[in-house]
One Martini backbone bead per residue (centre of mass of N, CA, C, O) as a GRO file, in nm:
protein
  307
    1MET     BB    1   8.297  14.017  12.351
    2THR     BB    2   8.013  14.127  12.414
    3ASP     BB    3   7.923  14.179  12.123
    4THR     BB    4   7.971  13.892  12.017
    5LYS     BB    5   7.769  13.750  12.212
    6THR     BB    6   7.519  13.913  12.129
    7THR     BB    7   7.513  13.814  11.838
    8LEU     BB    8   7.504  13.512  11.887
    9ASP     BB    9   7.250  13.507  12.065
   10ASN     BB   10   7.067  13.624  11.841
   11LEU     BB   11   7.091  13.396  11.640
   12ILE     BB   12   6.992  13.172  11.823
   13ARG     BB   13   6.716  13.294  11.875
   14HIS     BB   14   6.612  13.305  11.589
   15ALA     BB   15   6.648  13.004  11.514
   16SER     BB   16   6.465  12.891  11.756
   17LYS     BB   17   6.186  12.988  11.635
   18ILE     BB   18   6.209  12.740  11.421
   19ILE     BB   19   6.399  12.555  11.585
   20LEU     BB   20   6.259  12.345  11.814
   21GLY     BB   21   6.457  12.231  12.084
   22LYS     BB   22   6.767  12.290  11.925
   23GLU     BB   23   7.016  12.464  12.053
   24HIS     BB   24   7.260  12.270  12.051
   25GLU     BB   25   7.254  12.231  11.730
   26ILE     BB   26   7.284  12.531  11.659
   27ARG     BB   27   7.556  12.575  11.797
   28LEU     BB   28   7.716  12.369  11.642
   29SER     BB   29   7.662  12.494  11.361
   30LEU     BB   30   7.800  12.768  11.432
   31ALA     BB   31   8.076  12.647  11.500
   32CYS     BB   32   8.136  12.535  11.222
   33LEU     BB   33   8.130  12.811  11.066
   34LEU     BB   34   8.335  12.970  11.257
   35ALA     BB   35   8.554  12.729  11.164
   36ARG     BB   36   8.525  12.689  10.842
   37GLY     BB   37   8.314  12.471  10.806
   38HIS     BB   38   8.153  12.174  10.729
   39LEU     BB   39   7.813  12.030  10.717
   40LEU     BB   40   7.658  11.730  10.857
   41ILE     BB   41   7.330  11.600  10.830
   42GLU     BB   42   7.193  11.317  11.016
   43ASP     BB   43   6.869  11.185  10.925
   44LEU     BB   44   6.562  11.162  10.922
   45PRO     BB   45   6.289  11.234  10.760
   46GLY     BB   46   6.132  11.523  10.897
   47VAL     BB   47   6.326  11.696  11.129
   48GLY     BB   48   6.487  11.971  10.984
   49LYS     BB   49   6.744  11.994  10.805
   50THR     BB   50   6.666  12.196  10.588
   51THR     BB   51   6.562  12.421  10.769
   52LEU     BB   52   6.832  12.477  10.910
   53ALA     BB   53   6.978  12.581  10.656
   54HIS     BB   54   6.784  12.814  10.602
   55VAL     BB   55   6.827  12.959  10.872
   56LEU     BB   56   7.128  13.017  10.844
   57ALA     BB   57   7.123  13.182  10.591
   58GLN     BB   58   6.934  13.399  10.695
   59THR     BB   59   7.079  13.493  10.956
   60LEU     BB   60   7.371  13.544  10.804
   61GLY     BB   61   7.326  13.673  10.502
   62LEU     BB   62   7.333  13.452  10.269
   63GLN     BB   63   7.395  13.311   9.979
   64TYR     BB   64   7.158  13.070   9.836
   65GLN     BB   65   7.173  12.708   9.754
   66ARG     BB   66   6.996  12.433   9.621
   67ILE     BB   67   7.082  12.082   9.598
   68GLN     BB   68   6.938  11.807   9.451
   69PHE     BB   69   7.012  11.488   9.525
   70THR     BB   70   7.056  11.237   9.268
   71SER     BB   71   7.096  10.955   9.062
   72ASP     BB   72   7.115  11.177   8.791
   73LEU     BB   73   7.340  11.348   8.874
   74LEU     BB   74   7.568  11.584   8.767
   75PRO     BB   75   7.849  11.770   8.787
   76ALA     BB   76   7.732  12.000   8.588
   77ASP     BB   77   7.486  12.068   8.774
   78ILE     BB   78   7.686  12.204   8.981
   79LEU     BB   79   7.921  12.370   8.827
   80GLY     BB   80   7.865  12.379   8.516
   81VAL     BB   81   7.842  12.527   8.172
   82SER     BB   82   7.910  12.538   7.835
   83ILE     BB   83   7.765  12.758   7.587
   84PHE     BB   84   7.662  12.822   7.283
   85ASP     BB   85   7.699  13.131   7.092
   86LYS     BB   86   7.590  13.271   6.811
   87SER     BB   87   7.663  13.572   6.813
   88ASP     BB   88   7.995  13.490   6.867
   89SER     BB   89   8.092  13.192   6.825
   90GLY     BB   90   8.081  13.093   7.143
   91PHE     BB   91   8.176  13.013   7.463
   92HIS     BB   92   7.982  13.011   7.778
   93PHE     BB   93   7.992  13.026   8.108
   94HIS     BB   94   7.751  12.860   8.341
   95PRO     BB   95   7.699  12.872   8.644
   96GLY     BB   96   7.644  12.694   8.907
   97PRO     BB   97   7.514  12.645   9.238
   98ILE     BB   98   7.801  12.658   9.380
   99PHE     BB   99   7.786  12.981   9.329
  100ALA     BB  100   7.777  13.021   9.667
  101GLN     BB  101   7.791  13.074  10.006
  102LEU     BB  102   7.544  12.870  10.053
  103ILE     BB  103   7.519  12.511  10.050
  104LEU     BB  104   7.255  12.275   9.981
  105ALA     BB  105   7.308  11.933  10.017
  106ASP     BB  106   7.051  11.739   9.941
  107GLU     BB  107   7.074  11.424   9.975
  108VAL     BB  108   7.378  11.336   9.908
  109ASN     BB  109   7.352  10.997   9.926
  110ARG     BB  110   7.170  10.978   9.640
  111ALA     BB  111   7.415  11.005   9.487
  112THR     BB  112   7.674  10.951   9.309
  113PRO     BB  113   8.011  10.950   9.338
  114LYS     BB  114   8.053  11.146   9.100
  115ALA     BB  115   7.882  11.377   9.209
  116GLN     BB  116   8.010  11.404   9.492
  117SER     BB  117   8.305  11.485   9.381
  118ALA     BB  118   8.231  11.786   9.305
  119LEU     BB  119   8.289  11.885   9.621
  120LEU     BB  120   8.585  11.853   9.701
  121GLU     BB  121   8.735  12.111   9.595
  122ALA     BB  122   8.532  12.320   9.714
  123MET     BB  123   8.574  12.237  10.019
  124GLU     BB  124   8.894  12.266  10.027
  125GLU     BB  125   8.963  12.540   9.817
  126GLY     BB  126   8.734  12.736   9.702
  127GLN     BB  127   8.708  12.575   9.416
  128VAL     BB  128   8.679  12.516   9.059
  129THR     BB  129   8.730  12.266   8.801
  130THR     BB  130   8.633  12.338   8.457
  131GLU     BB  131   8.738  12.295   8.148
  132GLY     BB  132   9.047  12.391   8.247
  133GLU     BB  133   8.924  12.582   8.474
  134THR     BB  134   8.978  12.801   8.742
  135ARG     BB  135   8.724  12.892   8.992
  136PRO     BB  136   8.619  13.096   9.223
  137LEU     BB  137   8.460  13.119   9.520
  138PRO     BB  138   8.278  13.253   9.734
  139THR     BB  139   8.293  13.482  10.017
  140PRO     BB  140   8.183  13.273  10.186
  141PHE     BB  141   8.213  12.892  10.205
  142PHE     BB  142   7.937  12.664  10.238
  143VAL     BB  143   7.851  12.327  10.338
  144ILE     BB  144   7.523  12.172  10.360
  145ALA     BB  145   7.463  11.844  10.447
  146THR     BB  146   7.225  11.593  10.375
  147GLN     BB  147   7.146  11.265  10.523
  148ASN     BB  148   7.042  10.964  10.507
  149PRO     BB  149   7.038  10.675  10.610
  150THR     BB  150   7.221  10.400  10.478
  151TYR     BB  151   6.972  10.182  10.503
  152GLN     BB  152   6.834  10.330  10.295
  153ILE     BB  153   6.685  10.343  10.000
  154GLY     BB  154   6.906  10.493   9.762
  155THR     BB  155   7.199  10.487   9.884
  156PHE     BB  156   7.539  10.635   9.905
  157PRO     BB  157   7.809  10.604  10.054
  158LEU     BB  158   8.041  10.801  10.191
  159PRO     BB  159   8.338  10.849  10.163
  160GLU     BB  160   8.615  10.936  10.353
  161SER     BB  161   8.698  11.178  10.185
  162GLN     BB  162   8.428  11.325  10.217
  163LEU     BB  163   8.380  11.319  10.522
  164ASP     BB  164   8.651  11.481  10.594
  165ARG     BB  165   8.536  11.767  10.488
  166PHE     BB  166   8.373  11.750  10.743
  167LEU     BB  167   8.388  11.888  11.050
  168MET     BB  168   8.081  11.810  11.095
  169ARG     BB  169   7.838  11.587  11.270
  170ILE     BB  170   7.476  11.581  11.290
  171SER     BB  171   7.177  11.546  11.491
  172LEU     BB  172   6.837  11.606  11.571
  173GLY     BB  173   6.599  11.453  11.609
  174TYR     BB  174   6.346  11.436  11.802
  175PRO     BB  175   6.124  11.614  11.953
  176GLY     BB  176   5.984  11.725  12.206
  177VAL     BB  177   5.689  11.758  12.342
  178GLU     BB  178   5.668  12.072  12.341
  179ALA     BB  179   5.785  12.121  12.057
  180GLU     BB  180   5.564  11.954  11.913
  181ARG     BB  181   5.322  12.106  11.994
  182ALA     BB  182   5.419  12.376  11.870
  183LEU     BB  183   5.413  12.263  11.584
  184LEU     BB  184   5.107  12.177  11.573
  185THR     BB  185   4.994  12.474  11.668
  186GLY     BB  186   5.150  12.642  11.491
  187GLN     BB  187   5.326  12.785  11.260
  188ASP     BB  188   5.459  12.750  10.980
  189ARG     BB  189   5.801  12.724  10.923
  190ARG     BB  190   5.818  12.820  10.623
  191SER     BB  191   5.658  13.083  10.667
  192MET     BB  192   5.867  13.201  10.878
  193LEU     BB  193   6.114  13.225  10.699
  194LYS     BB  194   6.018  13.489  10.549
  195THR     BB  195   6.050  13.664  10.836
  196LEU     BB  196   6.342  13.626  10.850
  197SER     BB  197   6.611  13.797  10.961
  198ALA     BB  198   6.918  13.930  10.949
  199CYS     BB  199   7.201  13.940  11.185
  200THR     BB  200   7.401  13.935  10.943
  201ASP     BB  201   7.702  13.953  10.742
  202PRO     BB  202   7.977  13.862  10.573
  203ALA     BB  203   8.159  14.076  10.736
  204GLN     BB  204   8.068  13.980  11.027
  205LEU     BB  205   8.142  13.680  10.993
  206ALA     BB  206   8.451  13.732  10.957
  207GLU     BB  207   8.488  13.852  11.235
  208LEU     BB  208   8.391  13.596  11.390
  209GLN     BB  209   8.613  13.415  11.277
  210SER     BB  210   8.851  13.575  11.384
  211ALA     BB  211   8.773  13.548  11.683
  212ALA     BB  212   8.803  13.238  11.693
  213ASP     BB  213   9.107  13.234  11.619
  214GLN     BB  214   9.182  13.411  11.898
  215ILE     BB  215   9.149  13.201  12.074
  216HIS     BB  216   9.283  13.060  12.340
  217ALA     BB  217   9.547  12.803  12.347
  218SER     BB  218   9.689  12.607  12.546
  219ASP     BB  219   9.927  12.374  12.599
  220ALA     BB  220   9.747  12.182  12.749
  221LEU     BB  221   9.536  12.153  12.527
  222LEU     BB  222   9.716  12.054  12.304
  223ASP     BB  223   9.803  11.797  12.472
  224TYR     BB  224   9.514  11.674  12.476
  225ILE     BB  225   9.472  11.643  12.176
  226GLN     BB  226   9.720  11.476  12.114
  227ALA     BB  227   9.628  11.241  12.308
  228LEU     BB  228   9.380  11.170  12.146
  229LEU     BB  229   9.525  11.104  11.883
  230THR     BB  230   9.722  10.889  11.993
  231PHE     BB  231   9.496  10.683  12.097
  232SER     BB  232   9.361  10.634  11.824
  233ARG     BB  233   9.626  10.509  11.698
  234GLU     BB  234   9.675  10.269  11.933
  235ALA     BB  235   9.407  10.163  11.963
  236PRO     BB  236   9.252   9.845  11.884
  237GLN     BB  237   8.953   9.956  11.811
  238PHE     BB  238   9.094  10.102  11.565
  239ALA     BB  239   9.167  10.111  11.237
  240ALA     BB  240   9.215  10.425  11.251
  241GLY     BB  241   9.339  10.721  11.306
  242LEU     BB  242   9.371  11.043  11.357
  243SER     BB  243   9.420  11.310  11.190
  244PRO     BB  244   9.548  11.621  11.154
  245ARG     BB  245   9.279  11.739  11.061
  246ALA     BB  246   9.125  11.657  11.304
  247GLY     BB  247   9.284  11.818  11.516
  248LEU     BB  248   9.212  12.092  11.387
  249ALA     BB  249   8.904  12.062  11.415
  250LEU     BB  250   8.898  12.045  11.726
  251LEU     BB  251   9.028  12.317  11.780
  252HIS     BB  252   8.831  12.510  11.614
  253ALA     BB  253   8.577  12.410  11.754
  254ALA     BB  254   8.645  12.480  12.045
  255LYS     BB  255   8.683  12.786  11.998
  256ALA     BB  256   8.399  12.836  11.893
  257TRP     BB  257   8.257  12.746  12.152
  258ALA     BB  258   8.391  12.963  12.340
  259LEU     BB  259   8.270  13.199  12.192
  260LEU     BB  260   7.970  13.128  12.245
  261ASP     BB  261   8.043  13.143  12.564
  262GLY     BB  262   8.222  13.420  12.605
  263ARG     BB  263   8.520  13.341  12.558
  264ASN     BB  264   8.903  13.367  12.531
  265HIS     BB  265   8.910  13.053  12.601
  266ALA     BB  266   8.993  12.723  12.588
  267LEU     BB  267   8.857  12.412  12.698
  268PRO     BB  268   8.829  12.079  12.748
  269GLU     BB  269   8.519  12.085  12.741
  270ASP     BB  270   8.499  12.186  12.446
  271VAL     BB  271   8.623  11.931  12.323
  272GLN     BB  272   8.409  11.729  12.436
  273THR     BB  273   8.171  11.850  12.295
  274VAL     BB  274   8.277  11.829  11.988
  275LEU     BB  275   8.403  11.535  11.938
  276PRO     BB  276   8.162  11.357  11.835
  277HIS     BB  277   8.116  11.556  11.572
  278VAL     BB  278   8.420  11.538  11.459
  279VAL     BB  279   8.498  11.202  11.491
  280GLY     BB  280   8.263  11.000  11.424
  281HIS     BB  281   8.309  11.014  11.094
  282ARG     BB  282   8.633  10.911  11.113
  283LEU     BB  283   8.588  10.650  11.262
  284ARG     BB  284   8.679  10.293  11.278
  285SER     BB  285   8.638   9.993  11.334
  286ALA     BB  286   8.835   9.695  11.362
  287THR     BB  287   8.594   9.463  11.333
  288ASP     BB  288   8.449   9.669  11.137
  289ASP     BB  289   8.267   9.913  10.926
  290LEU     BB  290   8.179  10.075  11.155
  291GLU     BB  291   8.100  10.309  11.335
  292GLN     BB  292   8.109  10.479  11.616
  293SER     BB  293   7.990  10.477  11.907
  294PRO     BB  294   7.911  10.663  12.175
  295GLU     BB  295   8.058  10.476  12.372
  296THR     BB  296   8.338  10.486  12.238
  297LEU     BB  297   8.377  10.793  12.254
  298THR     BB  298   8.362  10.801  12.561
  299ALA     BB  299   8.607  10.612  12.601
  300LEU     BB  300   8.809  10.810  12.468
  301MET     BB  301   8.783  11.033  12.688
  302GLN     BB  302   8.827  10.851  12.939
  303SER     BB  303   9.133  10.758  12.855
  304VAL     BB  304   9.190  11.077  12.864
  305ALA     BB  305   9.339  11.300  13.037
  306ILE     BB  306   9.282  11.586  13.202
  307PRO     BB  307   9.494  11.871  13.256
   0.00000   0.00000   0.00000
């Protein structure tokens, strides 16, 4: 556990050299990937969403592809297409950018729902089916998607089925005063990315994920997660309760957070830390179609007793 904690702290330290003043968000991102989940980063343009995805790919030593989502993007632009080869009079499949270990789906909500749907099978099953053939994706496989606020011009809201494929959703927000001064006076962050070395490789990452799986979750902790799920399903303020998939996401994210903290067991506090980012994009208000506010999510936690 000591070696694991050292490796994870090293990852966070290296990432924090580029993404200033956002250690908590970096830890959440790592917890999501350690839990084998996909990450959605929603915020205003220019706060570092894309840079964070670059940093994670670099520090984790993963093969990386960026897909810029636009209104004219087609599923074949993501998955790949077969092209006729005159030399042997046959069609040969040319893989699209989805065939990488870490995919940055940049501004995912600027593409049409048809293009967005090309990610569904990949995110859920680690494979894609195109032209009647199913092809496995590399291992590990992560999608980090960025999206602009839905009130901005030219965006298509992600459907619930797409949102549910993301284990976590986070926001970066504006930097603090000291971090912003360092950005203004320091070296260009994109230039620094070129000098960032990998702290792990895919094999080491798989070991870290296995370590997260082995974090102990007591019966009392499972009772707490089930109580949260039950309350969300019975409380009148929610249009629909949390699904079993959301419960598993809570458990896996809490285990990953405990691993980042250097513990071999998960605590209710771990669940509370990750809960807003795991369930915030899955719950809907019963009175309108808006997502839950931070206050409502806080009320959810306060309404269920900690064991």
